[in-house]
C-alpha positions in Angstrom: 144.6 33.9 49.1 146.8 32.9 52.1 150.4 31.4 51.5 152.9 29.7 53.2 156.3 29.2 51.1 159.1 27.2 52.6 162.4 26.6 50.2 165.8 24.4 50.6 168.1 26.1 48.0 171.8 25.7 47.7 173.3 28.3 50.0 174.7 30.4 47.3 171.0 31.5 46.6 169.5 31.6 50.0 170.2 35.3 50.1 168.1 35.9 46.5 165.5 33.8 47.6 164.6 35.1 51.1 165.1 39.0 50.0 162.7 38.3 47.3 160.1 36.4 49.4 160.5 39.0 51.9 159.3 42.0 48.9 155.5 39.7 49.0 155.1 38.0 52.2 156.2 37.6 56.1 159.1 35.9 57.6 158.2 33.3 60.0 161.0 31.0 60.3 163.9 30.4 58.4 163.3 29.3 55.1 159.7 29.6 55.6 157.3 32.4 54.6 153.2 33.4 55.1 150.9 35.9 54.2 148.0 37.0 51.6 148.7 37.4 48.1 146.6 38.0 45.0 146.8 35.8 42.1 148.5 38.0 40.3 151.2 38.8 43.0 151.8 34.8 43.4 152.1 33.9 39.7 154.6 37.1 39.5 156.6 35.4 42.5 156.7 32.1 41.1 158.3 33.7 37.8 160.7 35.5 39.9 161.7 32.5 41.9 162.2 30.3 38.6 164.8 33.4 37.6 166.9 32.6 40.6 166.3 28.7 41.6 168.3 25.6 39.7 165.0 23.2 39.1 167.3 20.6 39.3 168.8 21.3 42.4 166.3 23.4 44.7 163.1 22.8 45.8 160.2 25.5 46.5 156.7 24.3 48.0 154.1 26.7 47.7 150.6 26.3 49.9 147.5 28.4 49.8 144.6 28.6 51.2 141.5 30.8 49.6 141.0 32.3 53.4 143.3 32.2 56.0 140.5 31.2 58.2 140.4 27.7 56.5 144.5 27.8 57.5 144.8 26.5 61.2 148.6 27.4 62.5 150.2 26.1 65.8 153.4 27.0 67.0 155.6 25.2 69.4 158.1 27.3 71.3 158.9 30.9 70.5 156.9 32.6 67.9 159.2 34.4 66.0 157.9 38.2 65.2 156.2 38.9 61.9 157.4 41.2 59.7 155.3 43.3 57.1 155.7 42.3 53.6 156.5 45.3 51.5 153.9 44.6 49.0 150.1 44.5 49.8 
């Protein structure tokens, strides 16, 4: 499935969240990541995020599509280069 994750977390947790998401997805914008994940990978990522964030203060939005072809993306301005995730 194709996944887009955006987050807004307290500054002291930003680096940990960013580092974790880079293991699974490609960084596309400040606080935004996207890429292909299996259900198992997404579930593992959710658990790891819950260990880092403060659910009473932080927010993480996960958008998912069954197929990347079903997701239309339009970029206005300069598109940041996509880096390859560490996990496939």
